[in-house]
N, CA, C and O atoms as a printed pandas DataFrame, in Angstrom:
     atom_number atom_name residue_name chain_id  residue_number  x_coord  y_coord  z_coord
0              1         N          MET        A               1  -75.827    1.231 -123.832
1              2        CA          MET        A               1  -76.284    1.258 -122.449
2              3         C          MET        A               1  -75.969    2.638 -121.872
3              4         O          MET        A               1  -74.889    3.179 -122.108
4              5         N          ASN        A               2  -76.893    3.198 -121.129
5              6        CA          ASN        A               2  -76.699    4.544 -120.594
6              7         C          ASN        A               2  -76.069    4.507 -119.202
7              8         O          ASN        A               2  -75.846    3.444 -118.623
8              9         N          LYS        A               3  -75.792    5.696 -118.692
9             10        CA          LYS        A               3  -75.068    5.824 -117.420
10            11         C          LYS        A               3  -75.805    5.160 -116.258
11            12         O          LYS        A               3  -75.194    4.456 -115.454
12            13         N          TYR        A               4  -77.123    5.385 -116.169
13            14        CA          TYR        A               4  -77.883    4.818 -115.059
14            15         C          TYR        A               4  -77.846    3.295 -115.080
15            16         O          TYR        A               4  -77.588    2.667 -114.053
16            17         N          GLU        A               5  -78.103    2.698 -116.239
17            18        CA          GLU        A               5  -78.113    1.239 -116.340
18            19         C          GLU        A               5  -76.729    0.653 -116.082
19            20         O          GLU        A               5  -76.610   -0.429 -115.507
20            21         N          THR        A               6  -75.692    1.355 -116.500
21            22        CA          THR        A               6  -74.331    0.895 -116.255
22            23         C          THR        A               6  -74.009    0.924 -114.771
23            24         O          THR        A               6  -73.414   -0.018 -114.249
24            25         N          GLN        A               7  -74.394    1.994 -114.086
25            26        CA          GLN        A               7  -74.076    2.171 -112.665
26            27         C          GLN        A               7  -74.934    1.286 -111.761
27            28         O          GLN        A               7  -74.418    0.663 -110.833
28            29         N          TYR        A               8  -76.241    1.230 -112.028
29            30        CA          TYR        A               8  -77.159    0.568 -111.100
30            31         C          TYR        A               8  -77.799   -0.706 -111.639
31            32         O          TYR        A               8  -78.086   -1.623 -110.869
32            33         N          GLY        A               9  -78.024   -0.778 -112.931
33            34        CA          GLY        A               9  -78.741   -1.916 -113.495
34            35         C          GLY        A               9  -80.235   -1.789 -113.224
35            36         O          GLY        A               9  -80.651   -1.037 -112.344
36            37         N          THR        A              10  -81.029   -2.520 -113.976
37            38        CA          THR        A              10  -82.484   -2.446 -113.812
38            39         C          THR        A              10  -83.079   -3.808 -113.499
39            40         O          THR        A              10  -84.291   -3.991 -113.612
40            41         N          ASP        A              11  -82.259   -4.755 -113.113
41            42        CA          ASP        A              11  -82.746   -6.115 -112.862
42            43         C          ASP        A              11  -82.920   -6.414 -111.371
43            44         O          ASP        A              11  -82.754   -7.557 -110.946
44            45         N          TRP        A              12  -83.248   -5.413 -110.590
45            46        CA          TRP        A              12  -83.438   -5.608 -109.155
46            47         C          TRP        A              12  -84.791   -6.278 -108.897
47            48         O          TRP        A              12  -85.718   -6.164 -109.699
48            49         N          GLU        A              13  -84.886   -6.978 -107.764
49            50        CA          GLU        A              13  -86.137   -7.641 -107.407
50            51         C          GLU        A              13  -86.843   -6.929 -106.267
51            52         O          GLU        A              13  -88.072   -6.904 -106.216
52            53         N          SER        A              14  -86.076   -6.353 -105.356
53            54        CA          SER        A              14  -86.664   -5.572 -104.269
54            55         C          SER        A              14  -85.652   -4.511 -103.845
55            56         O          SER        A              14  -84.446   -4.676 -104.022
56            57         N          LEU        A              15  -86.163   -3.431 -103.286
57            58        CA          LEU        A              15  -85.315   -2.321 -102.854
58            59         C          LEU        A              15  -85.718   -1.896 -101.457
59            60         O          LEU        A              15  -86.906   -1.857 -101.135
60            61         N          ASP        A              16  -84.740   -1.576 -100.627
61            62        CA          ASP        A              16  -85.077   -0.939  -99.361
62            63         C          ASP        A              16  -85.189    0.566  -99.620
63            64         O          ASP        A              16  -84.754    1.037 -100.670
64            65         N          PRO        A              17  -85.757    1.319  -98.694
65            66        CA          PRO        A              17  -85.964    2.758  -98.927
66            67         C          PRO        A              17  -84.685    3.528  -99.238
67            68         O          PRO        A              17  -84.713    4.446 -100.058
68            69         N          GLU        A              18  -83.566    3.181  -98.605
69            70        CA          GLU        A              18  -82.309    3.892  -98.882
70            71         C          GLU        A              18  -81.855    3.686 -100.318
71            72         O          GLU        A              18  -81.464    4.637 -100.995
72            73         N          GLU        A              19  -81.907    2.452 -100.777
73            74        CA          GLU        A              19  -81.522    2.167 -102.164
74            75         C          GLU        A              19  -82.460    2.871 -103.136
75            76         O          GLU        A              19  -82.025    3.373 -104.173
76            77         N          ALA        A              20  -83.734    2.907 -102.806
77            78        CA          ALA        A              20  -84.711    3.544 -103.684
78            79         C          ALA        A              20  -84.458    5.041 -103.788
79            80         O          ALA        A              20  -84.558    5.611 -104.874
80            81         N          VAL        A              21  -84.133    5.680 -102.674
81            82        CA          VAL        A              21  -83.838    7.113 -102.688
82            83         C          VAL        A              21  -82.572    7.377 -103.505
83            84         O          VAL        A              21  -82.522    8.327 -104.286
84            85         N          GLU        A              22  -81.553    6.540 -103.325
85            86        CA          GLU        A              22  -80.313    6.710 -104.094
86            87         C          GLU        A              22  -80.579    6.563 -105.588
87            88         O          GLU        A              22  -80.081    7.349 -106.394
88            89         N          ARG        A              23  -81.362    5.559 -105.951
89            90        CA          ARG        A              23  -81.691    5.358 -107.359
90            91         C          ARG        A              23  -82.559    6.501 -107.882
91            92         O          ARG        A              23  -82.395    6.925 -109.025
92            93         N          GLY        A              24  -83.481    7.003 -107.057
93            94        CA          GLY        A              24  -84.309    8.133 -107.469
94            95         C          GLY        A              24  -83.464    9.360 -107.766
95            96         O          GLY        A              24  -83.703   10.063 -108.748
96            97         N          TYR        A              25  -82.477    9.616 -106.920
97            98        CA          TYR        A              25  -81.567   10.745 -107.136
98            99         C          TYR        A              25  -80.804   10.567 -108.444
99           100         O          TYR        A              25  -80.698   11.498 -109.242
100          101         N          ALA        A              26  -80.274    9.362 -108.658
101          102        CA          ALA        A              26  -79.515    9.086 -109.888
102          103         C          ALA        A              26  -80.407    9.235 -111.117
103          104         O          ALA        A              26  -79.957    9.734 -112.149
104          105         N          LEU        A              27  -81.655    8.811 -111.019
105          106        CA          LEU        A              27  -82.579    8.982 -112.140
106          107         C          LEU        A              27  -82.836   10.462 -112.420
107          108         O          LEU        A              27  -82.984   10.856 -113.577
108          109         N          GLY        A              28  -82.889   11.283 -111.370
109          110        CA          GLY        A              28  -83.055   12.719 -111.550
110          111         C          GLY        A              28  -81.867   13.347 -112.253
111          112         O          GLY        A              28  -82.034   14.181 -113.143
112          113         N          VAL        A              29  -80.659   12.944 -111.852
113          114        CA          VAL        A              29  -79.455   13.459 -112.510
114          115         C          VAL        A              29  -79.446   13.017 -113.972
115          116         O          VAL        A              29  -79.131   13.806 -114.862
116          117         N          ALA        A              30  -79.790   11.762 -114.213
117          118        CA          ALA        A              30  -79.833   11.262 -115.587
118          119         C          ALA        A              30  -80.864   12.036 -116.408
119          120         O          ALA        A              30  -80.621   12.344 -117.574
120          121         N          ALA        A              31  -82.007   12.350 -115.809
121          122        CA          ALA        A              31  -83.035   13.112 -116.524
122          123         C          ALA        A              31  -82.540   14.508 -116.870
123          124         O          ALA        A              31  -82.859   15.033 -117.937
124          125         N          SER        A              32  -81.769   15.108 -115.984
125          126        CA          SER        A              32  -81.229   16.447 -116.274
126          127         C          SER        A              32  -80.215   16.406 -117.412
127          128         O          SER        A              32  -79.949   17.425 -118.049
128          129         N          LEU        A              33  -79.648   15.226 -117.668
129          130        CA          LEU        A              33  -78.674   15.063 -118.743
130          131         C          LEU        A              33  -79.321   14.536 -120.025
131          132         O          LEU        A              33  -78.627   14.259 -121.003
132          133         N          GLY        A              34  -80.652   14.397 -120.018
133          134        CA          GLY        A              34  -81.368   13.969 -121.217
134          135         C          GLY        A              34  -81.636   12.483 -121.304
135          136         O          GLY        A              34  -82.113   12.016 -122.338
136          137         N          GLU        A              35  -81.351   11.725 -120.270
137          138        CA          GLU        A              35  -81.618   10.281 -120.249
138          139         C          GLU        A              35  -82.821   10.024 -119.351
139          140         O          GLU        A              35  -82.693   10.044 -118.127
140          141         N          TYR        A              36  -83.981    9.786 -119.942
141          142        CA          TYR        A              36  -85.205    9.597 -119.179
142          143         C          TYR        A              36  -85.504    8.112 -118.996
143          144         O          TYR        A              36  -85.355    7.314 -119.920
144          145         N          HIS        A              37  -85.923    7.765 -117.797
145          146        CA          HIS        A              37  -86.269    6.383 -117.447
146          147         C          HIS        A              37  -87.579    6.384 -116.656
147          148         O          HIS        A              37  -87.569    6.042 -115.473
148          149         N          PRO        A              38  -88.695    6.753 -117.265
149          150        CA          PRO        A              38  -89.952    6.835 -116.509
150          151         C          PRO        A              38  -90.422    5.480 -115.986
151          152         O          PRO        A              38  -91.005    5.412 -114.904
152          153         N          ASP        A              39  -90.183    4.405 -116.727
153          154        CA          ASP        A              39  -90.609    3.078 -116.269
154          155         C          ASP        A              39  -89.851    2.658 -115.015
155          156         O          ASP        A              39  -90.430    2.084 -114.093
156          157         N          GLU        A              40  -88.555    2.948 -114.988
157          158        CA          GLU        A              40  -87.737    2.606 -113.821
158          159         C          GLU        A              40  -88.187    3.407 -112.605
159          160         O          GLU        A              40  -88.291    2.862 -111.506
160          161         N          LEU        A              41  -88.454    4.693 -112.793
161          162        CA          LEU        A              41  -88.913    5.525 -111.680
162          163         C          LEU        A              41  -90.259    5.039 -111.161
163          164         O          LEU        A              41  -90.473    4.996 -109.950
164          165         N          ASP        A              42  -91.166    4.675 -112.057
165          166        CA          ASP        A              42  -92.470    4.152 -111.644
166          167         C          ASP        A              42  -92.327    2.838 -110.890
167          168         O          ASP        A              42  -93.034    2.600 -109.910
168          169         N          ALA        A              43  -91.410    1.982 -111.346
169          170        CA          ALA        A              43  -91.186    0.709 -110.670
170          171         C          ALA        A              43  -90.623    0.926 -109.261
171          172         O          ALA        A              43  -91.008    0.231 -108.320
172          173         N          ILE        A              44  -89.719    1.887 -109.123
173          174        CA          ILE        A              44  -89.151    2.184 -107.799
174          175         C          ILE        A              44  -90.233    2.735 -106.877
175          176         O          ILE        A              44  -90.331    2.331 -105.718
176          177         N          ARG        A              45  -91.044    3.655 -107.388
177          178        CA          ARG        A              45  -92.146    4.193 -106.576
178          179         C          ARG        A              45  -93.093    3.077 -106.154
179          180         O          ARG        A              45  -93.540    3.047 -105.007
180          181         N          GLY        A              46  -93.402    2.160 -107.066
181          182        CA          GLY        A              46  -94.306    1.051 -106.757
182          183         C          GLY        A              46  -93.749    0.095 -105.726
183          184         O          GLY        A              46  -94.511   -0.589 -105.042
184          185         N          GLU        A              47  -92.443    0.035 -105.602
185          186        CA          GLU        A              47  -91.797   -0.855 -104.636
186          187         C          GLU        A              47  -91.920   -0.335 -103.202
187          188         O          GLU        A              47  -91.839   -1.115 -102.253
188          189         N          MET        A              48  -92.111    0.958 -103.043
189          190        CA          MET        A              48  -92.184    1.551 -101.711
190          191         C          MET        A              48  -93.502    1.179 -101.035
191          192         O          MET        A              48  -94.562    1.164 -101.660
192          193         N          ASN        A              49  -93.401    0.879  -99.742
193          194        CA          ASN        A              49  -94.559    0.376  -99.010
194          195         C          ASN        A              49  -95.317    1.457  -98.235
195          196         O          ASN        A              49  -96.280    1.149  -97.532
196          197         N          SER        A              50  -94.900    2.697  -98.354
197          198        CA          SER        A              50  -95.623    3.766  -97.663
198          199         C          SER        A              50  -95.570    5.041  -98.494
199          200         O          SER        A              50  -94.698    5.220  -99.345
200          201         N          ALA        A              51  -96.518    5.909  -98.225
201          202        CA          ALA        A              51  -96.559    7.189  -98.939
202          203         C          ALA        A              51  -95.323    8.019  -98.606
203          204         O          ALA        A              51  -94.821    8.760  -99.452
204          205         N          TYR        A              52  -94.835    7.894  -97.379
205          206        CA          TYR        A              52  -93.635    8.631  -96.979
206          207         C          TYR        A              52  -92.440    8.224  -97.834
207          208         O          TYR        A              52  -91.740    9.082  -98.372
208          209         N          ASN        A              53  -92.202    6.913  -97.963
209          210        CA          ASN        A              53  -91.059    6.435  -98.752
210          211         C          ASN        A              53  -91.210    6.809 -100.220
211          212         O          ASN        A              53  -90.229    7.147 -100.882
212          213         N          THR        A              54  -92.439    6.750 -100.728
213          214        CA          THR        A              54  -92.677    7.140 -102.112
214          215         C          THR        A              54  -92.356    8.615 -102.310
215          216         O          THR        A              54  -91.753    8.992 -103.315
216          217         N          SER        A              55  -92.757    9.451 -101.357
217          218        CA          SER        A              55  -92.474   10.884 -101.486
218          219         C          SER        A              55  -90.984   11.166 -101.339
219          220         O          SER        A              55  -90.485   12.113 -101.947
220          221         N          MET        A              56  -90.262   10.379 -100.555
221          222        CA          MET        A              56  -88.815   10.551 -100.435
222          223         C          MET        A              56  -88.123   10.234 -101.764
223          224         O          MET        A              56  -87.174   10.917 -102.148
224          225         N          VAL        A              57  -88.593    9.209 -102.456
225          226        CA          VAL        A              57  -88.039    8.877 -103.771
226          227         C          VAL        A              57  -88.310   10.023 -104.740
227          228         O          VAL        A              57  -87.431   10.409 -105.510
228          229         N          GLU        A              58  -89.518   10.562 -104.702
229          230        CA          GLU        A              58  -89.872   11.673 -105.591
230          231         C          GLU        A              58  -89.025   12.910 -105.279
231          232         O          GLU        A              58  -88.562   13.593 -106.193
232          233         N          LEU        A              59  -88.825   13.194 -104.003
233          234        CA          LEU        A              59  -87.982   14.330 -103.618
234          235         C          LEU        A              59  -86.534   14.126 -104.070
235          236         O          LEU        A              59  -85.893   15.064 -104.544
236          237         N          ALA        A              60  -86.024   12.914 -103.926
237          238        CA          ALA        A              60  -84.656   12.622 -104.364
238          239         C          ALA        A              60  -84.540   12.791 -105.874
239          240         O          ALA        A              60  -83.539   13.311 -106.368
240          241         N          PHE        A              61  -85.559   12.352 -106.606
241          242        CA          PHE        A              61  -85.559   12.516 -108.059
242          243         C          PHE        A              61  -85.509   14.004 -108.426
243          244         O          PHE        A              61  -84.719   14.410 -109.279
244          245         N          GLN        A              62  -86.348   14.804 -107.784
245          246        CA          GLN        A              62  -86.373   16.241 -108.077
246          247         C          GLN        A              62  -85.052   16.914 -107.691
247          248         O          GLN        A              62  -84.570   17.795 -108.403
248          249         N          GLU        A              63  -84.476   16.501 -106.578
249          250        CA          GLU        A              63  -83.194   17.064 -106.135
250          251         C          GLU        A              63  -82.086   16.738 -107.140
251          252         O          GLU        A              63  -81.291   17.609 -107.495
252          253         N          GLY        A              64  -82.035   15.496 -107.591
253          254        CA          GLY        A              64  -81.042   15.112 -108.591
254          255         C          GLY        A              64  -81.228   15.874 -109.887
255          256         O          GLY        A              64  -80.258   16.282 -110.526
256          257         N          LYS        A              65  -82.463   16.062 -110.267
257          258        CA          LYS        A              65  -82.759   16.792 -111.496
258          259         C          LYS        A              65  -82.325   18.252 -111.373
259          260         O          LYS        A              65  -81.724   18.808 -112.292
260          261         N          ASN        A              66  -82.633   18.866 -110.232
261          262        CA          ASN        A              66  -82.251   20.269 -110.018
262          263         C          ASN        A              66  -80.748   20.452 -109.944
263          264         O          ASN        A              66  -80.210   21.381 -110.546
264          265         N          GLU        A              67  -80.061   19.584 -109.218
265          266        CA          GLU        A              67  -78.599   19.706 -109.103
266          267         C          GLU        A              67  -77.915   19.434 -110.434
267          268         O          GLU        A              67  -76.896   20.048 -110.748
268          269         N          GLY        A              68  -78.468   18.523 -111.211
269          270        CA          GLY        A              68  -77.905   18.244 -112.527
270          271         C          GLY        A              68  -78.052   19.422 -113.475
271          272         O          GLY        A              68  -77.178   19.665 -114.306
272          273         N          LYS        A              69  -79.147   20.151 -113.354
273          274        CA          LYS        A              69  -79.372   21.315 -114.216
274          275         C          LYS        A              69  -78.460   22.478 -113.853
275          276         O          LYS        A              69  -78.142   23.307 -114.706
276          277         N          GLU        A              70  -78.037   22.545 -112.592
277          278        CA          GLU        A              70  -77.178   23.639 -112.148
278          279         C          GLU        A              70  -75.769   23.534 -112.731
279          280         O          GLU        A              70  -75.067   24.540 -112.837
280          281         N          LEU        A              71  -75.354   22.331 -113.107
281          282        CA          LEU        A              71  -74.015   22.132 -113.643
282          283         C          LEU        A              71  -74.054   22.167 -115.168
283          284         O          LEU        A              71  -75.124   22.149 -115.776
284          285         N          ASP        A              72  -72.893   22.215 -115.760
285          286        CA          ASP        A              72  -72.744   22.339 -117.210
286          287         C          ASP        A              72  -73.165   21.042 -117.905
287          288         O          ASP        A              72  -72.531   20.004 -117.713
288          289         N          GLU        A              73  -74.233   21.096 -118.715
289          290        CA          GLU        A              73  -74.730   19.911 -119.403
290          291         C          GLU        A              73  -73.765   19.389 -120.457
291          292         O          GLU        A              73  -73.820   18.210 -120.805
292          293         N          ASP        A              74  -72.886   20.233 -120.971
293          294        CA          ASP        A              74  -71.935   19.800 -121.990
294          295         C          ASP        A              74  -70.940   18.795 -121.431
295          296         O          ASP        A              74  -70.360   18.006 -122.177
296          297         N          GLU        A              75  -70.748   18.822 -120.150
297          298        CA          GLU        A              75  -69.822   17.897 -119.481
298          299         C          GLU        A              75  -70.630   16.826 -118.744
299          300         O          GLU        A              75  -70.499   16.683 -117.528
300          301         N          SER        A              76  -71.454   16.083 -119.460
301          302        CA          SER        A              76  -72.367   15.135 -118.824
302          303         C          SER        A              76  -71.636   14.056 -118.035
303          304         O          SER        A              76  -72.101   13.651 -116.970
304          305         N          GLU        A              77  -70.504   13.588 -118.539
305          306        CA          GLU        A              77  -69.744   12.561 -117.819
306          307         C          GLU        A              77  -69.227   13.106 -116.494
307          308         O          GLU        A              77  -69.267   12.412 -115.478
308          309         N          GLN        A              78  -68.744   14.339 -116.502
309          310        CA          GLN        A              78  -68.239   14.962 -115.281
310          311         C          GLN        A              78  -69.381   15.211 -114.295
311          312         O          GLN        A              78  -69.216   14.990 -113.096
312          313         N          VAL        A              79  -70.534   15.667 -114.784
313          314        CA          VAL        A              79  -71.698   15.900 -113.919
314          315         C          VAL        A              79  -72.120   14.595 -113.266
315          316         O          VAL        A              79  -72.355   14.556 -112.058
316          317         N          TRP        A              80  -72.218   13.529 -114.045
317          318        CA          TRP        A              80  -72.610   12.218 -113.513
318          319         C          TRP        A              80  -71.612   11.752 -112.464
319          320         O          TRP        A              80  -72.010   11.304 -111.388
320          321         N          ASN        A              81  -70.323   11.853 -112.763
321          322        CA          ASN        A              81  -69.304   11.409 -111.813
322          323         C          ASN        A              81  -69.329   12.218 -110.530
323          324         O          ASN        A              81  -69.154   11.670 -109.442
324          325         N          GLU        A              82  -69.545   13.507 -110.652
325          326        CA          GLU        A              82  -69.532   14.371 -109.472
326          327         C          GLU        A              82  -70.747   14.137 -108.592
327          328         O          GLU        A              82  -70.613   14.046 -107.371
328          329         N          LEU        A              83  -71.936   14.037 -109.187
329          330        CA          LEU        A              83  -73.162   13.951 -108.399
330          331         C          LEU        A              83  -73.532   12.529 -107.994
331          332         O          LEU        A              83  -74.012   12.320 -106.880
332          333         N          VAL        A              84  -73.323   11.564 -108.854
333          334        CA          VAL        A              84  -73.789   10.207 -108.568
334          335         C          VAL        A              84  -72.662    9.311 -108.075
335          336         O          VAL        A              84  -72.791    8.661 -107.037
336          337         N          VAL        A              85  -71.572    9.275 -108.805
337          338        CA          VAL        A              85  -70.467    8.390 -108.436
338          339         C          VAL        A              85  -69.710    8.953 -107.244
339          340         O          VAL        A              85  -69.200    8.192 -106.422
340          341         N          GLY        A              86  -69.628   10.272 -107.139
341          342        CA          GLY        A              86  -68.955   10.903 -106.010
342          343         C          GLY        A              86  -67.521   11.259 -106.284
343          344         O          GLY        A              86  -66.780   11.578 -105.354
344          345         N          GLU        A              87  -67.104   11.216 -107.534
345          346        CA          GLU        A              87  -65.737   11.589 -107.882
346          347         C          GLU        A              87  -65.696   13.080 -108.165
347          348         O          GLU        A              87  -66.304   13.557 -109.123
348          349         N          LEU        A              88  -64.988   13.800 -107.341
349          350        CA          LEU        A              88  -64.854   15.231 -107.548
350          351         C          LEU        A              88  -63.611   15.519 -108.372
351          352         O          LEU        A              88  -62.583   14.866 -108.193
352          353         N          PRO        A              89  -63.695   16.484 -109.266
353          354        CA          PRO        A              89  -62.489   16.834 -110.011
354          355         C          PRO        A              89  -61.426   17.365 -109.056
355          356         O          PRO        A              89  -61.721   18.181 -108.183
356          357         N          LEU        A              90  -60.208   16.909 -109.220
357          358        CA          LEU        A              90  -59.123   17.270 -108.315
358          359         C          LEU        A              90  -58.444   18.540 -108.799
359          360         O          LEU        A              90  -57.948   18.607 -109.924
360          361         N          ASP        A              91  -58.430   19.543 -107.934
361          362        CA          ASP        A              91  -57.748   20.792 -108.238
362          363         C          ASP        A              91  -56.442   20.786 -107.452
363          364         O          ASP        A              91  -56.460   20.722 -106.223
364          365         N          GLN        A              92  -55.320   20.851 -108.142
365          366        CA          GLN        A              92  -54.017   20.748 -107.496
366          367         C          GLN        A              92  -53.775   21.850 -106.470
367          368         O          GLN        A              92  -52.977   21.659 -105.552
368          369         N          ASP        A              93  -54.441   23.000 -106.599
369          370        CA          ASP        A              93  -54.251   24.084 -105.643
370          371         C          ASP        A              93  -54.920   23.787 -104.306
371          372         O          ASP        A              93  -54.552   24.381 -103.293
372          373         N          ASP        A              94  -55.900   22.876 -104.282
373          374        CA          ASP        A              94  -56.629   22.575 -103.060
374          375         C          ASP        A              94  -56.062   21.399 -102.280
375          376         O          ASP        A              94  -56.563   21.085 -101.200
376          377         N          VAL        A              95  -55.031   20.742 -102.798
377          378        CA          VAL        A              95  -54.467   19.575 -102.130
378          379         C          VAL        A              95  -53.607   20.037 -100.960
379          380         O          VAL        A              95  -52.682   20.828 -101.150
380          381         N          PRO        A              96  -53.902   19.547  -99.726
381          382        CA          PRO        A              96  -53.078   19.933  -98.584
382          383         C          PRO        A              96  -51.687   19.335  -98.723
383          384         O          PRO        A              96  -51.536   18.170  -99.089
384          385         N          THR        A              97  -50.681   20.134  -98.431
385          386        CA          THR        A              97  -49.312   19.671  -98.640
386          387         C          THR        A              97  -48.457   19.714  -97.380
387          388         O          THR        A              97  -47.386   19.107  -97.370
388          389         N          GLY        A              98  -48.863   20.385  -96.342
389          390        CA          GLY        A              98  -48.000   20.551  -95.182
390          391         C          GLY        A              98  -48.117   19.434  -94.186
391          392         O          GLY        A              98  -49.086   18.676  -94.194
392          393         N          GLY        A              99  -47.131   19.334  -93.330
393          394        CA          GLY        A              99  -47.171   18.469  -92.163
394          395         C          GLY        A              99  -47.244   16.984  -92.456
395          396         O          GLY        A              99  -47.129   16.538  -93.597
396          397         N          ARG        A             100  -47.440   16.236  -91.380
397          398        CA          ARG        A             100  -47.541   14.787  -91.443
398          399         C          ARG        A             100  -48.835   14.394  -92.153
399          400         O          ARG        A             100  -49.875   15.006  -91.908
400          401         N          ASN        A             101  -48.795   13.420  -93.000
401          402        CA          ASN        A             101  -49.940   12.909  -93.761
402          403         C          ASN        A             101  -50.568   13.946  -94.675
403          404         O          ASN        A             101  -51.713   13.775  -95.093
404          405         N          GLY        A             102  -49.861   15.004  -94.994
405          406        CA          GLY        A             102  -50.399   16.004  -95.905
406          407         C          GLY        A             102  -51.425   16.927  -95.281
407          408         O          GLY        A             102  -52.101   17.662  -96.000
408          409         N          LEU        A             103  -51.560   16.910  -93.968
409          410        CA          LEU        A             103  -52.527   17.784  -93.311
410          411         C          LEU        A             103  -51.947   19.185  -93.151
411          412         O          LEU        A             103  -50.735   19.338  -93.003
412          413         N          PRO        A             104  -52.790   20.196  -93.180
413          414        CA          PRO        A             104  -52.293   21.547  -92.898
414          415         C          PRO        A             104  -51.706   21.593  -91.495
415          416         O          PRO        A             104  -52.152   20.868  -90.606
416          417         N          THR        A             105  -50.719   22.434  -91.300
417          418        CA          THR        A             105  -50.017   22.456  -90.021
418          419         C          THR        A             105  -50.916   22.849  -88.853
419          420         O          THR        A             105  -50.634   22.474  -87.715
420          421         N          ALA        A             106  -51.981   23.588  -89.104
421          422        CA          ALA        A             106  -52.864   24.004  -88.020
422          423         C          ALA        A             106  -53.608   22.822  -87.405
423          424         O          ALA        A             106  -53.965   22.864  -86.227
424          425         N          ILE        A             107  -53.847   21.769  -88.186
425          426        CA          ILE        A             107  -54.560   20.611  -87.640
426          427         C          ILE        A             107  -53.697   19.359  -87.652
427          428         O          ILE        A             107  -54.213   18.253  -87.489
428          429         N          ASP        A             108  -52.411   19.513  -87.841
429          430        CA          ASP        A             108  -51.496   18.385  -87.861
430          431         C          ASP        A             108  -51.383   17.790  -86.462
431          432         O          ASP        A             108  -51.490   18.500  -85.462
432          433         N          ILE        A             109  -51.167   16.488  -86.406
433          434        CA          ILE        A             109  -51.013   15.810  -85.128
434          435         C          ILE        A             109  -49.637   16.151  -84.565
435          436         O          ILE        A             109  -48.629   16.069  -85.267
436          437         N          THR        A             110  -49.608   16.530  -83.310
437          438        CA          THR        A             110  -48.331   16.863  -82.678
438          439         C          THR        A             110  -47.619   15.593  -82.253
439          440         O          THR        A             110  -48.255   14.591  -81.926
440          441         N          ASP        A             111  -46.307   15.641  -82.261
441          442        CA          ASP        A             111  -45.551   14.482  -81.812
442          443         C          ASP        A             111  -45.151   14.623  -80.341
443          444         O          ASP        A             111  -44.339   13.838  -79.852
444          445         N          ALA        A             112  -45.701   15.599  -79.636
445          446        CA          ALA        A             112  -45.358   15.814  -78.228
446          447         C          ALA        A             112  -45.803   14.643  -77.356
447          448         O          ALA        A             112  -45.198   14.393  -76.314
448          449         N          LEU        A             113  -46.825   13.938  -77.751
449          450        CA          LEU        A             113  -47.330   12.832  -76.946
450          451         C          LEU        A             113  -46.778   11.480  -77.373
451          452         O          LEU        A             113  -47.094   10.460  -76.761
452          453         N          ASP        A             114  -45.956   11.462  -78.415
453          454        CA          ASP        A             114  -45.353   10.215  -78.869
454          455         C          ASP        A             114  -44.352    9.731  -77.832
455          456         O          ASP        A             114  -43.537   10.506  -77.331
456          457         N          ARG        A             115  -44.419    8.464  -77.518
457          458        CA          ARG        A             115  -43.469    7.885  -76.559
458          459         C          ARG        A             115  -42.145    7.607  -77.260
459          460         O          ARG        A             115  -42.126    7.224  -78.430
460          461         N          PRO        A             116  -41.054    7.797  -76.557
461          462        CA          PRO        A             116  -39.753    7.480  -77.171
462          463         C          PRO        A             116  -39.621    5.970  -77.336
463          464         O          PRO        A             116  -40.304    5.191  -76.670
464          465         N          GLU        A             117  -38.729    5.580  -78.237
465          466        CA          GLU        A             117  -38.470    4.161  -78.424
466          467         C          GLU        A             117  -37.863    3.597  -77.144
467          468         O          GLU        A             117  -37.237    4.335  -76.382
468          469         N          ARG        A             118  -38.035    2.324  -76.903
469          470        CA          ARG        A             118  -37.608    1.688  -75.658
470          471         C          ARG        A             118  -36.097    1.774  -75.441
471          472         O          ARG        A             118  -35.653    1.973  -74.310
472          473         N          ASP        A             119  -35.324    1.633  -76.467
473          474        CA          ASP        A             119  -33.862    1.654  -76.342
474          475         C          ASP        A             119  -33.290    3.053  -76.504
475          476         O          ASP        A             119  -32.069    3.200  -76.565
476          477         N          SER        A             120  -34.104    4.061  -76.574
477          478        CA          SER        A             120  -33.647    5.416  -76.827
478          479         C          SER        A             120  -33.352    6.140  -75.516
479          480         O          SER        A             120  -33.938    5.843  -74.474
480          481         N          THR        A             121  -32.441    7.085  -75.595
481          482        CA          THR        A             121  -32.136    7.905  -74.421
482          483         C          THR        A             121  -32.901    9.227  -74.473
483          484         O          THR        A             121  -32.647   10.126  -73.672
484          485         N          ASP        A             122  -33.825    9.343  -75.405
485          486        CA          ASP        A             122  -34.598   10.577  -75.531
486          487         C          ASP        A             122  -35.402   10.893  -74.272
487          488         O          ASP        A             122  -35.685   12.058  -73.995
488          489         N          ALA        A             123  -35.764    9.880  -73.519
489          490        CA          ALA        A             123  -36.581   10.104  -72.324
490          491         C          ALA        A             123  -35.830   10.895  -71.262
491          492         O          ALA        A             123  -36.456   11.593  -70.465
492          493         N          VAL        A             124  -34.511   10.803  -71.231
493          494        CA          VAL        A             124  -33.734   11.494  -70.209
494          495         C          VAL        A             124  -33.006   12.711  -70.753
495          496         O          VAL        A             124  -32.355   13.425  -69.991
496          497         N          ASP        A             125  -33.098   12.963  -72.040
497          498        CA          ASP        A             125  -32.467   14.143  -72.641
498          499         C          ASP        A             125  -33.269   15.392  -72.325
499          500         O          ASP        A             125  -34.470   15.340  -72.060
500          501         N          LEU        A             126  -32.559   16.525  -72.360
501          502        CA          LEU        A             126  -33.246   17.795  -72.184
502          503         C          LEU        A             126  -34.146   18.072  -73.383
503          504         O          LEU        A             126  -33.790   17.742  -74.514
504          505         N          PRO        A             127  -35.298   18.669  -73.149
505          506        CA          PRO        A             127  -36.155   19.050  -74.278
506          507         C          PRO        A             127  -35.433   20.076  -75.136
507          508         O          PRO        A             127  -34.561   20.793  -74.645
508          509         N          GLU        A             128  -35.782   20.151  -76.396
509          510        CA          GLU        A             128  -35.120   21.053  -77.344
510          511         C          GLU        A             128  -35.204   22.510  -76.896
511          512         O          GLU        A             128  -34.246   23.263  -77.071
512          513         N          PHE        A             129  -36.332   22.918  -76.323
513          514        CA          PHE        A             129  -36.488   24.328  -75.964
514          515         C          PHE        A             129  -35.608   24.715  -74.779
515          516         O          PHE        A             129  -35.431   25.909  -74.533
516          517         N          LEU        A             130  -35.051   23.764  -74.035
517          518        CA          LEU        A             130  -34.156   24.067  -72.921
518          519         C          LEU        A             130  -32.685   24.011  -73.331
519          520         O          LEU        A             130  -31.813   24.421  -72.564
520          521         N          GLN        A             131  -32.408   23.519  -74.508
521          522        CA          GLN        A             131  -31.009   23.399  -74.930
522          523         C          GLN        A             131  -30.499   24.700  -75.490
523          524         O          GLN        A             131  -29.340   24.786  -75.895
C-alpha cells in the first residue's frame, strides 16, 4: 500500500470541495515522488459539482506536484511528512528556550498583571524597584 492510500484511503463515497482540494494536493505530492494515481484524481474531479471546484482540485494537484519536486526526492518519507502530514523536521537550534512556556523573552507574558494570592502580603509590599 502506498503513502496516499495509507493516509487517505480510496473508499470514499462523496467529498466536499475542501476534502477534494486536500486530496488533490496529496496526489500531486505523491506524483512528484513517483506514485501516480490517475484514476483517483479523475474520480475526485468527477465528484466536483462546478468547474470552479474542479479547477481548484487541479490547481492543488499541480501545487503539490511542484512543491514535491522542489524537495529532495531521495527522502520521500520526509517530503511526504513535511508537505502532506505536516510534520516538520525539528531543528534543535530553532527551539525557543527562554522565558515562561519556552517563549523568547521579547514576547514572553509579563507577570506584572498577575494578582497576588489572597493570603499573601505581596499586595502591600514595596515593589522590587523601590527597595
